[in-house]
N, C-alpha and C positions, 0 to 999 in steps of 0.2 A: 233482117237479122234480129233475133230476140235478145232480151237483156242478158241471159246467161251466156250465150255465145259471144256477145260483144265484150262482156267482162273478161271471159277467158282469153280472147285475143288481145285485149288491152293488157292483161297481166303478162302474157307472153312477151309483148313488146319491150317490157322493162326487166325481163329475166336475165340473170347472168348467163353467159354462153354455156357454162357447164351444166346448167339445169334445163336448157332448152329441149334436149332430146326427150327427157322424162316427161315434161309438160306436153310435148307434142304427142307422146304416146297416149296420154289421157285424152287429148282432143280426138284422137282416132277411135276412141271407144264408142261403140253403139250407144252406150248408156248416156252419152253426153251430146247426142244429136237432137235432144229436146223433142223427140217424137214419142207419141203414146198410142196404145199401151205398150209397156215394156215388161217382160217377164224374166225373172231371175230364178235359177235353181237354188233352193235354200236347203242347206245341210245335205243329208243323204248318206252320211258316213256309216249309218247303221244298215243300209240296204246292201247286204252282202251279194245279192244277185248281180249287181253291176260291178262288183270288184273281182270278177273272175279273170279279166285280162284288160289291157289298155283299150282295145278296140270297142269292147262292150261299154267300158266306162265313158269313152269319148262319145259314143252314139247317144248315151243318155243325156249328156250335158251340152251337146253342140247346138241344140235347138233354141237355146235362150240367149239373152244378151249378156249373161255372165253367170258367175257361180260364187255363192257365199257358203263356205263350209269349214269344218274343223280340220286342221292339219297338225295341231300340237296336242300332246297328251296332257291336257290340263284337267279334263273331266271324263274323257274317254280314251281308251287305248287305240291309237291310230297307227295303221300299218305304214311303215316308212316307204313302201313302194310308191305311195302316193306322191312323194317328192319328185321322183323321176317322171311319173305320169303328168304331174302338174306342169313341170317345166316344158315337157313335150307339147302339152295342150296349149300353153301360153305362146309358144313359138309358132304353132300351127294356126292359132286363131288370135292374133294380136288385137283384134277388135273387141274381144270379150273382156269384161271387167271381172277381175278375180280378187276376192277379198277373203282374208282369214276371219272366220267367226270364232271369237275367243271370249271365254268367261273372264270378265274384268273385275270380278268380285272375290273369287276364291280359287283354291288350287288343291288338287290331290297331292298328298305328300307320302303316304305310307309305302307305295311301291316305287318311289322315285328318290333314292338316296342322294342323287345329285341336287335335288331341291334343298335339302338340309345344308348343303355346302354353299348354296347361293343366298338363301334366306336364313337369318339367325332367329332364335326363339322370340326376340322382341318384335319381329316383323308381323306376327299374327295377332289377331284380336282375341282378347280374353274376357270372360265374364267375371263378375265379382267373385272373389275366392276367400280363403281363410288361412290362418296360420296353422302350421303343424303343431299339435299339442304334446306329442311325445317323439323322442328321437327314433329314427328308423335306419336300419342297415340297408345295404344294396340288395339283399335277397328277401327282405321282408315284404310280404304281400298285404298285410293288414296294417293300415296306418290310421291314426286318429287325428281329427282336425277339430278346431274350436267351434266352428259353425258348419253343421252338416247340410243345412237347408239349401245351400247354393249348388249342390251336386244332384244330378238326376240320372236315374236308370233309363228313363225315356227322354233322351236328349236330341237325338238325330233320327229323322224318320225317312223310311223308304216310301216315297209318295205314290209310287205306281203299283204297290202291292195291296191286295184286299184279302183279309183285313190288313191294315197298315202294320208294318213291322218297325219296331224301334230298337235302337242300340244306345248304350250308356255314353256318358261324357268321356272324352279324352281329357286328361288334365296335365298341366305343367307343374312340376315341383321345381322351384327356383330358390337359390340361396339369397339371403339378404345381408347387406353389410350393416355396420353399426348405426348408420343413419336410416336404415330401412329401404335403401335403394336395391333394386333387383340386379343381381349379378347374373345376367342372362346366359353367360357362357358356362356357368355352374348350375346346370339344370338338367332335367330329364322329363321325357313324356311317358306317361303311363295311361292305361285304359281301365276304366272301372268295370269290374265284373258284377259287383253287387254292392249294396249299401246297407249298413246296419245303423239305422237312425238312433236306436236306443242307446248305443255306445259311441255315437259320432265317428263311426269307423267306415273307411273306404276299403273295399277288398279289390286289389288291383292286379293287373297284368303289367309287370314292370319292364322298363327299357324298350318301349314301343316306338314306332315311327322313326326307326334308324337312330335311336339314341341309346346310350349306355346307362345301366342302373348305377345309382350312386347312393351314398349314405347322407342323411340330412339331419339337422339339429332342430329340436323343438324350439318354437319362438323365433327362430332364425331362418325359417323356410316358409315360403308362401306357396299355397296350392290353389291353382286357378283353373276352372273349366275352360276348355278351348272352344271358342265360338266356331260353329261349323254347320254344314248341311250335307246332304247326300245327293250327289249326282253321279251317274255312271257306276252305281253299285259300290261306292266307297265314300268315306267322309272326306270332305274338302274343308280346308282351313281358310278363313277369311283373311285377306291382306289387311293390315292396318293402314289405310290410306288417309287417316286424319293428319292434321298438321302437328299432332303431338306424338306421332309414331317414333319409338326409340330408334337410335342409330347404332349400327354395328361398329366393330372396331375400325372399319374403314370410313366411318362417318356417313354411311348410306342408310336411308330409310327403305321401307318396302317398296315405295314408289320409285326410288332410284334404281333398285335392283330390277324391278319389272321393266322399267324404261330401257335399261341396258339389255335385257333379254330380247325385247321387241326389236330394238335396233340391230342386234346381232342376227336375228332371224331374217331380217329384210336387207341385210348388207348386200349391196349390188354386186360385190365381187364374189363372195363365197357363202352368203346366207342361204339357208335351206328354203327360204321363201322369197328369194331374190326376184322371181318372176311375177310376184303378186303386186297388186296395185294399192293395197292398204289393209286396214283392219276394221272389222265390225264387232265392237264389243257387245257381247250378249247381255250382260248386266254390269252396271257400274253406277252406283247410287250416289246421289247428292245428299240424301237424308236417310239416316239409319235409326231414327228415333223409334221406329217400330221394334227395334231390338233393345228393349228397355234394360236388359241385364248387361249390356255391353259396357265395358270399362275401357274406353278408347284412349284415355291418357294415363292408364295404369296407376291410378292413385288409390285403388281399392274400393272405389265408389262407382256404382252404375251411373252412366251418363247418357247413353244412347247417342253419342256423338255431339252433344251440346254441353258447353262449359260456360257458365256465367252468361247465359242467354245468347251465346255465339255458337254457330254451327261449325265446329272445327273440322268435322268430316267434309263438309262442302268445301271449306277453304283448302284443305289438303288435296282433295280429289281434283278440284279445279286447277290447282297448281300443277298436279301431275299431268293433266291433259294439256295444259299450256306448254309444259316442258316437252311432252311428247310431240306436240305440233312443231315446236322449235327444233327439236332434234331431227325429226323426219322430213321437215320442210313442207311447203305449201302444195307440193305435187303429190302428196300422199293422202289417200282417202281415209278419213276417220269418221265412223258413225257409232251410235250406241242406242240401246233401248230408250225410248222416250214416251212410252204410253202411260206412265204413271207420274204423279207429282214428285215422287221420291226418285225417279229416274233422272236422266240427264237433261239439263237445260243449258249446256255450255255453248250457247249461240256465239258464233264468231271464232270458235275454236274447232268445233266439229263441222264436217261437211253436211251433216244432216242426222236424221234419226231413223231408227227402225221401230215400226209399230207392230208388235207381235200379236197378231189378231188385228182386225180393222180398228177395234177400240182397245181391247186387251185380250189376254189369253182365252178367257171364257166368254168373251163378248164380241160377236162379229157384227153387231148393229145397234144394240140398245142405247149405249151412251154416245150416240152419233156426234153430238156437239163437241165432245172432247177431242175427237180426231180432227174435225174441221178446224177448230180453234188452234190446235197445236201445229198442224201442218201449215196453216195460213200464216201463223206467226213466224215460223222458220223460213217460209218462202219470202216473206216481206222484209225481215230484219237480218237474216244471216248474210254477211257481206262476202263470205268465202265462195270462191268459184273454182271448180264446179260444185254445185250442190248435188247431194245424193240422198234422197229420202225414199223409203220403200215400206210397203205394207206386206207382212207375212199373212197369207190367207189361211190362218189357223182357225179351226172351229173345234174347240175342246168341249163346248157345251153339248151334251147328248142330243137335246132337241134340235139345236142348230145343225148338227150333222145330218139330220133327216132332210134338211133343206139346203144341202151343200151347193148344188148348182146355182140356185137363185142367189144365195148369200155371197157366193164367190163372184157372180156377175155384179152384184151390188158393190162388192169390195173393189173390183177392177174399175168400175165406173167412178166410184168415189175417189179412189186414189188418182186416177187420171185427171179428174176435175181439179184436184188439189195440187197437181204438178208432181205427183209421186209415182213410183213404180210399184210393182207387186211381184210376189213370187209366182212360180209357175203353178197354175191350177192343176188338179189331177188330170184333167183333159181339157181340150178346147171345145168340147162338144156342146157346152152350155152357151157358147157364143154364136152369133149368126155366122154363117159360113164365110162371109166376105171379110170378117175381122181376123187379121193376122197381126203379129207384133208390129208396132209402129204404124198400123194402118190408119189411125185417127189423124196422124200428122202432128204438126205443131199447134200449140195453143194459140187461139186468136181471140183477143178481147178479154175483159175482166170476167170474173165469176159472177153469174147472175143469181141473185137471191130472190126466189119467187115470193117469199113471205112479204117482202117489202112492197109488193104491188097492191097490198091492202092498206086500209087506213091505220094510223097509229092510234092505239086505244088509250094511251097514257097522255093526258092533257097537261102540258106544262114542262118547262125545262127543269133540270135538277135544282137550279137556284130558286125557281118559283115553288117547287115542291117543298124545299126546305123552308122557305120564307112563310109558306102557308101552314107549316107544321105537319104536313102530310108525310114527309120523310123524317124518320127518326134514326138515331145512332146509338150504339152501345160500344163501350171501350174505345171511344175516339172523340175528337173534337171536330166540328164541322164549321166551315165558313163559306161565304159566297164570293165568287170572283166572276164577274160578268154573268153569263148564263150557266156557268159551271159551279161546282162545289169542290172545296178542298177538304180532304179527309186527312186528319193527323191522328194515326192510331196510337193508342196508349199501351197496347199489348201486341203480341204476335198474331192475334186474331181479333179483328173488329167486325162489327155487324151493322148493316143498314137495313131498315125495313120500311116498306110502303104499304100501309094497310088500306083496306076497303077499296081495292081496285076492282071496278066493275068489269067482269069478263063474261063474254057470251059462252055458249057451248063450243066445243071443238078444240083443236090443237092450238097451242100458243108458242110463238117464237119471240124471244126477248133479245134485243141487241143493246149492248152496253159499250160505250166508247170511253176509254180512260187512258191515262198515262201516269207514270211515276214522275214526280217533280223534284224530289229530294236529289241532290247531286249523287250520282252513282258511287257506290263503294269501289275503291281502286281495284279490288280483287274480284269484283262482280262483272264489270264491263256490260255486256249485252244480256246477261242472265236475267230472265224475267221473274216476276212474282205471280202468284195465283189469285184469281178472283172466282168465286163460286156464286151461283144463283139458284134459287129454289122457289117453288110456289106451294101455297097451302092447298089442302083438299085435292091431292092427286090420287088417282086410283091405285088399287092393289094390282099391279101389273101381272105378277106371276106368283105362284104359291111359295116358291123357294125364296127365302129372305135375301140370299146373296144376289141372285139374278134380278130380283125386284129392285134392289138398290142401284143396279147398273143404269136403270132408266133415269134416276134422279141425281146421281153423283156427277154433276156437270160442272166443268170449270173452264176458264179461259186464261190466257197469259197476257200480262201487262208489263211493258218495259218503259224506257225513258223517251219514247216517242208515242204519239197518239195511235191507238189501236182499238179496233172494234171486235168484240166477241159475241157469239150467238149462243143462246140457251134454248133448246127445243124440247118442249114437253108435250108428249102425246096424252090426250085427255079423253079417252073413249067413255061415253056415258056420264061425263061430269056436267051437272046442270049449271046454267048461268047463275051468276051471283058474285058477291064480293069476296075477293081473295087477298092474301098477303104475299107480296114479293119480298124475299129476303136475299140480301147480297152480303156475302162474307169476303173480307179482304185479308189476305195473309201477308205478314211482314210489317215492319214498323216504319218504313219510308212513307212520306206523304204521297197521297194519290189525288189526282184531279179527275173527276168524272164529268165528261162533257155532255153526254146524252144518255137517256134511258128510253127505249122505245119498245112497245109491245104490239105484236101483230097476231091476228086470229087466222093464221095459216101455218101449214107445216113448212119446215125449212128445206123445201125442195131446192136443189142446186142444179144449175144448167151451165154448160160451157160449150163454146164453139171451138172446133179444131179445124184444121185445113180441109179435112175430108169428111167430117162428121159433126153432128151435134149430140152431146151426151146429156141425159137428164136422169137425175137420181131422186127417187121418192123414198124418204125414210119414214113415211107415215104408215100406220096400221090399216089404212083404208086406201082403196083405189083413188087416184087423183086424176082429174081432167084439167089440162092446161091449154091455153091458146098460145102457141109458140109465136104467133104474129105480134103478141104484146111485147115480145122481147127481141125477136129476130124477124125483120120485115119480110124476108123472102120466103118465110114459111106461113102458110095460111091454114093448115089443117089443125083440128083439135087433136090433142095427144092424150091418150089414156095410159097411165102407168100403174101397174099392179102394186100392192102393198110391199114395202121393203124390197124394192126391185129397181131396175134401171132399164132404160132403152137407149139404143144407139141408132141414130138416123144418118145413113150415108148421104152426104150432100149430093153426090152424083145421081141419087135416086129421087131427089126432091122434084116434085112436079109443080 
């Protein structure tokens, strides 16, 4: 019995009787039999050809281990017929895992007046605004503000149009009391038609988004742009999930209302999604600092979710997820995007993460180390059972799409080695004919790291490197403890550097073992911090700056237990010579670095399964390895093409 199955059964043995049947239902899911590879149908609500009738719909989705798709009109208009189809499908195929895919960041409001009744104006995020400088009546379309620069005609973009199409800001006009507090219920939403900057005038469409036009007083009215984005051909408003979100007259924040909505959908008695097993949040951020204009505490100043050096967005969002877990129970699957540092790191609250693209949306292979580090951290430290992590085999980069079969094979192999599942490839044709879902069987043994079979090129422990003056630090204090070093950051970002490291030609894989030693914040629990590594004199990988950065933007996750991260750098045509290794540490908690090791080999990963051995080559060059160096029953040399993987059936081994 593997670790996951044992923990699930142990958990069941202490469950209250009324929860047993639900947990037993999860155990019966194919998703939790721990066999690889597993394929899930992802989304598909836009594929109208499969929506003609139930039989056609069923035939499309019955071939996989489960279905993750949208059923709520939060960013797309969903046909309600799907509710009856879904319930029928769930009853017919109880072994399938069915999850709601849901935007956990923003909501369409314009076409849904019921949303205005649930959420009040203080529940949305606003950008920095300005006071009204002249009185305006309810019918007036031209209004003057004291500061016009906060408002834009190009505010929200249709990302899938060429050329890109923009529309202007929606704005909130809200009355202020004598102390300057916002009287949220005395407000109106308008839409900017145009802006006359010379006279600080906004030309508006009044009474929009299911609100009524009102009269407002100069100096007593705040006009604020609404933070939003376009999905599904309309503007979506961002929930204010920060700890400073205003409360409505019933004392509820946006997170409270959203929590109640989710609970209502999944109500086992009469919820429209009562047959589903959980929710997969599409986006739900821990850090919104990229939105520099956001005013999350509504004090009139842009803060990007950070107040006095504290991430109030993370604090509020983490509490929302904890409350959701408490409300829905341990038998409810919760996942979220986890492919960026700004995405979710709620380890111990979520069952796992979604990687949208093996690395990210536009990167199916370049930043390989990011995926390896992230999934291994969740696998090692997430105590929740069952775990559910998956990779969406999305290839948005145009060049990658030309190599779709190979890169999806690469993605399936990588995910399986990391204990994660994937979405259904366009076809199974790129796989050897013997490979079917679950045909690898269960994982056997630890992940094999090929790079470590070569000599360590960095002589000395971290303590010795510091003592000799080879290792330097910026924005931090360093001390020695045994063979390790203790880093005490002075700012949110501190840097270590090791100069004049003699490196040969060829690829380099760096392993750094570290842990956070400051007592964890009571609100953080198992949430990790980030550690980055980079090398000097790396090649220009690709002509486009964005994709070029994918190769070098590598990070790992560090928590309050010892953990090792890898950083793999492809170095075609880089001459031997002295290089500088730079390590960047995020966060202000003290960090202990136990070891830093450098190997002159690509970060090939190998894993044994019951029925196969899977080998993944992330290098730009063909690699030849001797499997017998790692697995005694294999004697042959194995050649793996660049950015590719091989699957070796054990039954065919001679």
